[in-house]
N, C-alpha and C positions, 0 to 999 in steps of 0.2 A: 666374591659376591656373598654378602651376608644375608641369610634368609630370616625373615621375621614373620610371626603369625599374622594371618588375616582375620582380625577379630572385630572389625567395624561392620555394623549392619548395613547392608546394601539398600540404596534408595531406588535409583533408576539406572538400568544398564542400557547404554546406547551402542549399537553396532554400526560399522561403517561398510558401505558398499562402494565398489569401484575406486577404492583407495589404493589397492594393489595394482601394479602396472598390468599384470596379466588379465585381471578382470575386465578392464576396459578393452584390451586388445582382443579378448575372446568375443566381444560383441561385433567386432569387424565393421562392415558396412551397415549392419543393422542399427548402429548408433545414430545413423542419419535418417532412419525410417521411423514411421509412427510406432509406438507412442513417444519415442525419444526425440527425433528430429535433429538432435545435435548432441555432442558430448556434454556431460554435466559441467555446469559453470560454477557449482558450489558443492559442498559436501553432501553426500547421500547417506542418510541414516535410517536405522530401524530400531525398535525397542524390544528388549527381552523382558517381559513382565515377571512378577514374582513367582507365578506358577511354574516357570521354567527352571527355577534354581535347583540344582542338585549338589549335594555336598561331596567331598572327597570320599571315594570308595562306595558311593551310593549307586544303586542300580538305575539305569536309564531305560524306561519302558518305551518300546516302539509303539506308535499309534496303531490301532486295530487295522489290519489289512496291509500294513506297511512292512516290507521285507528288509529294506536298507535305509540308511540315512548317511549324510555326509558329516564327517568330523572335522570341523574348521577350527584349527588352533589360532587363537587371536590374542595378541598382546594387548593388555588393558592398562589404562591409567586409572588408578583408584584415588579418588579425591579425598584428601584429608582436611582440606580447607574449602570454603565456598569460593567459587570462581565466577565472578559477575561477568555480564556481557562487556566485552572490551572492544572499543571502536578501532577502526583501521589505523588511527594515528598512534596506537600503542603497539607498534610492530614487534617489539621485543618482549611484550608482556608474557606470552606463553613460554618463551625460553626462560625468562626469569622465574616463572611459576614452577617449572620443572627443576631448574637449577637450585632453587631454594627448598627442595624436598617437600613441596606442598601437596604432592601426590606420590603414591608409591606405584611400583610396577609389578604386574603379575601376569600370569597366562591363564586363559580360560579356554574351554572347548565348547564351541557353539555347534550343537547338532541341528542340522536342518534337513528337510526333505529335498531330494533332487528336483529342480524345477528350471524352466527356461527363462522366465521373465524376471528382471530386476525392477520392473515398473509396477509398484503396488502388488507384490505377490500376495496370494491369500494368506491370512494370518496363520492358518494351519501348517504352513510350510516352515515357519520360523518360530512359532510360539507354542508348540505342543508341550505337555507337562514333562518336566524334568530335563528339558533339552539344553540347558546351559550348565555345564560343569564348572563349579566354583573351585578355586585353588585353595590349597591348605596353607600356603604361605606366599609372601611377596618379598620384594627387595626395594631398597631406597632408590629413587630415580637416578641419583648421582653415582650409584655404584655400578652401573652397567652402561655400555655404549649403545644408546638407543638407535644410532644410525647404522649399526652393523651387529645386530644380535641374531643368533641362530635359533630358529623355531622348528621343532620336530614333532611329528605324531608317530607314536609307536602303537602297534596293534598286536596283541598276544606276544609281547616281548620282542617284536621285530620292528625296526625303523622302516616306515613305509612312505613318509612324506617329509620334505624339508624345504624351507625357504628362509630368507634373511630379511631383516627390516630394511636393508638397502634396496630391496625390490619395490618398496612403496613409491608411489608417484611423488609424494611429498613427505617430509619427515614427520615424526610424531609431534614435535613442537609446532611445525607449520600447520598441521592438521588441527591441532588444538586451537591455534590462533583463528583458523577459518571457521571452525564450529562455534567458537566463542563470539562470533559476530551476531549469532541469533539464539544461542542457548546460554543461560546462566546455570552453571553446575553447582550442586550442593555437596557438602561433605557427605560421603557415602555413595555418590554417583560413580559410574564407571564409563569410560569411553574406550571401546574396543577398536583397535586398528584393523586394517584390511587383511584379507587372506586370499591366496590365489584360488581360482575356480576349480582346480584339479584336486581339492582336498579329498582324502580317501573315503570310499564308501565302506561302511561297517554294517554288521548284521548281528542278529541275536547270538549270544555266546561269546562275542568278542570282548576283550578287555582293552580299553583305549586309554593311553597315557599321552599327555603333552609335556614337552620338555623345552625349557628355555636355557640356552647355553649349557646344556648337559644336565640340568637339574629338573626332576619331575615336579610338576606343579598341579596337575589334575590326573585322576585315575578313576574310571568308571567302567562297569560291566553293562553291556547292552543286553536287554532281555526282551522276550516277546511281550506283546500287549497284555496288560492286566485286564482280565474280564470281570 
């Protein structure tokens, strides 16, 4: 796996909910109750705006009054080329897009506040300042096995969480295909794949790293709220 610098300015970062099998399973019977009424029939996305971006080795401040947050390691597709809306007749378009290295792969750490609802959660849970850790490098999409990659979270030098891309409900290419039915991605956009709901809780003083197939992609220290 050859690592390459991530030097393209980011435009919009989209996160995925209920893309990981355990996320949907965790809802249990609640998925049939209001406000859901049924399992999702299409991709569920959220946005991490520019105020959330944190560079490698930058401190991530907790919001005032908050003691912990979840560290969600998310594999991301970094778009090098525009990806227009593709109709359902183009069933192999996403596979071809990835196979032709029109996007690179990297790992991000999405810090979020613990919360119960996936239905329009308050913005403060997902979009507090500095809450998206950006990677220092990426890899070409064709250089890794996107269907069976190992994703780890390390806290203070200890591995505390692990899952694989095989745990996703659908593959990265299938997810990209589904999302491309209603979003036209631009060069510089990022689509983050799903993470299980048991992502570790971290607190002030912790140093959080995410690793993809044994390589460190993000590292940040969690600090108390800046006054």
